[in-house]
C-alpha positions as CSV (number, residue, x, y, z in Angstrom):
1,M,82.1,80.7,100.3
2,R,82.7,77.2,98.9
3,Y,86.0,76.0,97.5
4,I,87.6,73.0,95.9
5,E,91.2,72.4,97.1
6,M,93.8,70.6,94.9
7,T,97.4,70.5,94.1
8,G,99.2,72.9,91.7
9,H,99.6,69.9,89.4
10,A,95.8,69.3,89.3
11,L,95.1,73.0,88.7
12,M,97.5,73.1,85.8
13,S,95.7,70.2,84.2
14,I,92.4,72.1,84.0
15,V,93.6,75.6,83.0
16,E,92.5,76.3,79.4
17,P,93.7,78.9,76.9
18,G,92.4,82.4,77.8
19,E,92.4,81.7,81.5
20,V,95.4,82.3,83.7
21,P,98.6,82.8,81.5
22,P,101.4,80.4,82.4
23,E,103.7,83.4,83.0
24,Q,101.4,84.7,85.7
25,I,101.3,81.3,87.4
26,Q,105.1,81.1,87.3
27,R,105.5,84.6,88.8
28,A,103.1,83.6,91.6
29,G,105.5,80.8,92.5
30,L,103.0,78.0,92.0
31,T,104.6,74.5,91.9
32,E,103.1,71.1,91.2
33,G,103.0,70.3,94.9
34,C,101.4,73.6,96.1
35,L,98.0,73.6,97.8
36,V,95.6,75.7,95.8
37,R,91.9,76.3,96.0
38,V,89.3,77.6,93.5
39,N,86.0,79.2,94.6
40,E,82.7,79.0,92.8
41,Q,83.4,82.3,91.0
42,G,86.6,80.9,89.6
43,D,89.2,82.8,91.7
44,I,92.4,80.8,92.2
45,E,94.2,81.1,95.5
46,V,97.5,79.5,96.5
47,R,98.3,78.6,100.1
48,R,101.2,80.6,101.5
49,H,102.8,80.0,105.0
50,D,100.4,82.4,106.7
51,R,97.6,83.3,104.2
52,W,95.9,82.5,100.9
53,E,97.0,84.6,98.0
54,L,94.9,85.3,94.9
55,I,96.8,84.5,91.7
56,G,94.2,84.5,88.9
57,G,91.0,83.1,87.8
58,L,89.2,80.5,85.7
59,V,86.3,81.1,83.3
60,G,83.1,79.2,82.3
61,G,82.7,75.6,82.9
62,F,85.5,75.1,85.4
63,G,83.4,73.5,88.1
64,P,83.2,70.0,86.5
65,R,86.9,70.3,85.5
66,A,87.9,71.1,89.0
67,E,85.9,68.3,90.5
68,R,87.4,65.8,88.1
69,A,91.0,66.9,88.5
70,S,90.8,67.1,92.3
71,G,88.5,64.2,93.0
72,R,86.7,66.5,95.4
73,T,83.4,68.4,95.5
74,W,82.6,71.9,96.7
75,A,83.1,72.4,100.5
């Protein structure tokens, strides 16, 4: 599966209304400096000490947003 990795700050800049509620992100412990990744299906995972943890998802049209915000392409 391919992903785009980015910081929590970059992720927050691309989240649109109707996607991951801010409360859900806060409960997940996401910070601006966290390492997160988004897969091609829109699943958002945050890097924990020993694993990746699913915290929510993005919907339609997120690919270009993720590429712009992170400065990366799918890997």
